[in-house]
VEXBA-986836 format. One line per field, with one value per residue (C-alpha): chain; residue number from 1; x negated, y negated, z. Coordinates in steps of 0.001 Angstrom, whole numbers. Each point is the difference from the previous one (the first is absolute). Layout:
REM residues N
ch: A|...
i: NUM|...
u: X|...
v: Y|...
w: Z|...
END
This chain:
REM residues 314
ch: A|A|A|A|A|A|A|A|A|A|A|A|A|A|A|A|A|A|A|A|A|A|A|A|A|A|A|A|A|A|A|A|A|A|A|A|A|A|A|A|A|A|A|A|A|A|A|A|A|A|A|A|A|A|A|A|A|A|A|A|A|A|A|A|A|A|A|A|A|A|A|A|A|A|A|A|A|A|A|A|A|A|A|A|A|A|A|A|A|A|A|A|A|A|A|A|A|A|A|A|A|A|A|A|A|A|A|A|A|A|A|A|A|A|A|A|A|A|A|A|A|A|A|A|A|A|A|A|A|A|A|A|A|A|A|A|A|A|A|A|A|A|A|A|A|A|A|A|A|A|A|A|A|A|A|A|A|A|A|A|A|A|A|A|A|A|A|A|A|A|A|A|A|A|A|A|A|A|A|A|A|A|A|A|A|A|A|A|A|A|A|A|A|A|A|A|A|A|A|A|A|A|A|A|A|A|A|A|A|A|A|A|A|A|A|A|A|A|A|A|A|A|A|A|A|A|A|A|A|A|A|A|A|A|A|A|A|A|A|A|A|A|A|A|A|A|A|A|A|A|A|A|A|A|A|A|A|A|A|A|A|A|A|A|A|A|A|A|A|A|A|A|A|A|A|A|A|A|A|A|A|A|A|A|A|A|A|A|A|A|A|A|A|A|A|A|A|A|A|A|A|A|A|A|A|A|A|A|A|A|A|A|A|A
i: 1|2|3|4|5|6|7|8|9|10|11|12|13|14|15|16|17|18|19|20|21|22|23|24|25|26|27|28|29|30|31|32|33|34|35|36|37|38|39|40|41|42|43|44|45|46|47|48|49|50|51|52|53|54|55|56|57|58|59|60|61|62|63|64|65|66|67|68|69|70|71|72|73|74|75|76|77|78|79|80|81|82|83|84|85|86|87|88|89|90|91|92|93|94|95|96|97|98|99|100|101|102|103|104|105|106|107|108|109|110|111|112|113|114|115|116|117|118|119|120|121|122|123|124|125|126|127|128|129|130|131|132|133|134|135|136|137|138|139|140|141|142|143|144|145|146|147|148|149|150|151|152|153|154|155|156|157|158|159|160|161|162|163|164|165|166|167|168|169|170|171|172|173|174|175|176|177|178|179|180|181|182|183|184|185|186|187|188|189|190|191|192|193|194|195|196|197|198|199|200|201|202|203|204|205|206|207|208|209|210|211|212|213|214|215|216|217|218|219|220|221|222|223|224|225|226|227|228|229|230|231|232|233|234|235|236|237|238|239|240|241|242|243|244|245|246|247|248|249|250|251|252|253|254|255|256|257|258|259|260|261|262|263|264|265|266|267|268|269|270|271|272|273|274|275|276|277|278|279|280|281|282|283|284|285|286|287|288|289|290|291|292|293|294|295|296|297|298|299|300|301|302|303|304|305|306|307|308|309|310|311|312|313|314
u: -93615|-2971|-2528|-271|-3296|-1874|-2667|-2646|-2040|-3413|-2805|-2740|1788|1282|3518|-303|-912|3046|2189|-1368|814|3609|213|-1244|2618|2773|-1258|-29|3501|1461|-2130|-1084|-3148|-2490|-2144|-2775|-1033|-3163|-374|-3389|861|-1585|2335|-1662|-3440|884|1387|-3204|-2524|1829|-504|2119|-2815|-3811|-1565|-3619|-1207|2708|2104|-2485|-1292|3555|1058|-2936|922|3641|-886|-2274|2665|2601|-2249|-606|3719|709|-2445|1651|3429|-1116|-1312|3232|2148|-2252|426|3735|391|-1887|2336|3159|-962|725|3684|2683|1344|-1059|-2688|-2002|-2117|-883|-2372|1133|-1579|1574|2350|1060|3552|555|-1617|1984|3253|-771|-322|2827|2548|-780|549|2798|-1881|-3210|-1961|-2717|-1974|-48|-2077|1019|-2495|-1156|46|-2429|-2665|-156|-3680|930|3063|-1053|-215|3275|1779|-893|1210|3207|1010|667|2770|1363|-7|1681|2673|1058|-752|362|2870|495|597|-3229|-1043|-2487|-1948|-1854|-557|1210|685|1839|3230|2611|2760|2401|916|1230|1722|517|2505|2221|3640|738|-1674|497|-2035|1530|-2771|-2602|2047|304|-3719|-935|2229|-1514|-3520|812|1427|-3177|-2149|2257|503|2906|1503|890|1482|-335|2420|-1101|2962|-134|1775|2747|687|3717|320|-408|-2857|2279|2050|-3142|-1313|3389|170|-3513|827|3239|-1755|-2708|755|-3762|36|2403|-2875|-2374|-671|935|-703|865|-2622|938|-2510|73|-771|-3692|-2735|596|-3584|-42|3226|-1656|-2938|2254|2076|-3164|-889|3550|238|3264|-1441|-3661|-1778|-2801|-2454|2361|2645|306|1435|1849|379|1912|-1413|1750|-1125|1681|-860|-3384|-929|192|1364|653|3308|-1250|-342|-3795|-2480|-1129|-3656|777|2001|-2692|-2702|1616|2363|-1575|1565|-2107|1796|2211|1899|822|2847|554|3740|-459|-1288|3070|-1407|-331|-3489|478|3698|-323|-3201|1514|3397|379|-2897|550|-1066|-3592|-660|-3278
v: -90460|-1803|-1383|-3785|-1449|-3207|-1618|-1956|-2541|449|-2559|-797|-2970|-257|-509|3287|1767|-1516|1022|3552|142|-997|2383|2876|-711|-59|3248|1733|-1198|1061|3081|-1711|598|-2818|-648|-2539|-1637|-2028|-1808|-1082|-3381|202|-2795|-2410|1182|-704|-3416|-840|1317|485|-1998|444|-991|-85|-3358|-1093|3354|2430|2286|2811|-1428|-543|3498|1403|-2023|1014|3701|-349|-1889|2635|2775|-1934|-676|3666|1030|-2407|1354|3578|-896|-1854|2984|2372|-2024|-318|3765|644|-2288|1250|3607|-704|-496|2602|-1239|1290|-2285|-383|-2706|-1041|-2430|-1716|-2729|-2813|-2846|664|-1257|2219|3043|-330|-513|3113|2172|-1806|1660|3316|-1376|-1447|-2910|-1932|-1426|-2648|-2298|-3683|-3013|-3470|-2545|-2473|-3336|-1404|2504|50|828|3659|-658|2278|3034|-874|-581|3466|1631|-2025|424|3707|-564|-2942|2003|2965|-2312|-617|3338|2805|2336|1200|-1785|-1730|-314|-2860|20|-3142|967|2736|167|3308|1285|-2567|-461|-1871|445|-3309|140|-3220|222|-2204|-412|91|3365|2616|3186|2780|2477|-2423|-606|3740|559|-2849|1458|3463|-1435|-1927|3130|1800|-2670|-343|-3605|-2396|-1258|-3555|-1189|-3564|-916|-2997|-2015|-2900|-3257|886|3390|-131|2832|-1135|1607|1855|1468|1059|1839|1650|1166|1466|1955|1218|1233|1850|1565|210|-3788|-84|-193|-1984|-3683|-1986|-3681|-2334|-2592|-2772|-1039|-3560|-988|-577|2167|3484|770|-3087|1232|3344|-1619|-2224|3035|1845|-2719|-380|1221|1827|2049|175|3226|1441|2822|2611|-625|1468|-2517|1550|-2164|1178|-982|-55|-22|-2899|-960|1670|-1584|1476|-2220|409|-597|-3541|-647|-190|2337|2908|-1034|-3547|1355|2328|-2602|-2813|1589|959|3397|2888|2941|-344|2652|-1118|2089|-85|328|1975|2823|2047|2553|-405|142|2118|926|3601|566|-765|1695|1932|-1789|-2027|-3619|-619|-2049|-964
w: 89019|-1573|2435|25|-1178|788|-2161|1919|-1976|1580|234|2497|1581|3562|-1366|-1902|3243|1700|-2940|275|3705|-649|-2970|2176|2664|-2585|-1514|3389|834|-3353|-710|-3216|-1993|-574|-3061|527|-3260|-433|-3321|-1313|-1452|-3446|-1103|2435|-1088|-3630|887|1859|-2511|-3279|-3195|-3122|-2388|390|834|566|1312|-1075|2174|738|3335|1214|-1005|1958|3092|-379|-135|3017|1946|-826|1347|3211|449|-693|2739|2447|-962|580|3452|772|-989|1969|3205|-644|-459|3246|1958|-1696|837|3679|-838|-634|-3345|-3409|-1404|-3201|-1622|-3547|-1680|-3191|-2102|-1977|840|3645|-534|-3021|1603|3225|-1928|-2066|3100|1818|-2288|1708|3521|2123|1572|-707|2941|-397|2290|-862|1021|-1103|-1298|2633|-1783|2573|-999|-3793|-325|-362|-2136|-2879|2260|1707|-3310|-1265|3189|365|-3633|594|2578|-1985|-3223|1655|1406|-3616|-1632|2562|-1003|3598|3313|1052|3645|441|3272|1031|3631|2302|3733|271|-1481|-930|2562|-2278|-3670|-1383|-3392|-1948|-2823|-2113|961|-3736|-551|2725|-458|2118|-821|1315|3145|661|-545|2354|2705|-494|127|3171|1627|-928|1660|3025|-1117|-113|-3247|-887|-3296|-1237|-2798|-2056|-1224|-2452|770|-2457|1608|807|2525|3648|1926|2434|-2843|-1878|3059|569|-3631|213|3126|-1528|-3143|1934|3429|703|394|2940|2484|-2201|554|-3137|-545|-2851|-950|-2415|-2644|-1219|-3586|742|-1469|1323|922|2224|1544|653|1746|2087|885|1033|2511|1318|3586|-667|-2872|1001|-890|2110|-578|1450|-2659|-3473|-2436|-2963|-3112|-3113|-3389|-3376|-3620|-1821|-3590|191|3325|3495|2775|3702|1712|678|-3730|215|-1662|2235|-278|1163|2901|1330|-665|1978|2516|3307|520|1314|-1604|-3077|-1933|-3544|-1385|-3799|-395|-3222|2229|926|2447|3794|1485|3105|222|-1202|1957|3395|-188|3228|1722|3162|128|1023|3094|1593
END
């Protein structure tokens, strides 16, 4: 049986540290290996200092600054990976680290194909403090870009207060994904967490809520003890519905819950189950830990890794 593997997108931010802590716990519970990847963002350097054609003074001074900046960023990356490796060595899972250079989204997606799950820390832009917006834009664009491009399930960690105690799956009543349901249940069992499923139904959905829940439980015996709710979406903009749903007391999500959101590729664009783009969802919704699951991905994350293992409880 092949060992499961996790790819951790590594940076120097606090959110990256929190993402690493969650990644380490998952690796220990599933006996998975972890690859920490730090990408020197040469794309951002080029955007900041690059010029297509020479102007008043030519490009030579900028090329010199760009080379110097790259070397400094490389030195920082090496120190970052060194400290990471020292901390990871205290854990029992198999660990390795790599440093790449280029566009972070492209480089992470390239390595993601060799892993089962990608984990990344994320900090949203504070609109009240825009003086540092350039720095924040570069950092946030990685998670937002991965939300659209990542070929594997993407775990986005904004803050962490211990292992999740509830796995909450939001899915469309028009498009039931049994593989995703099974994987969420397996992941919850692994974490010693409860499972809740929220089915989003449009106004024109003909099947009554009680019948929909009954049909789901009939089609999958694992759902007999799972709480299932049906939430009706109105015809308003779906991202606004998502935000309203986030603040609703009945469906509120706290930092001990893992929210699972399926995404689909439609006419060249990726959308969430709410109909919004993944980047808009993670940018505006106030969830602490989000798992974006591309439905084109047909393999479970942890199911094979935990066969025969008892559920974890704190």
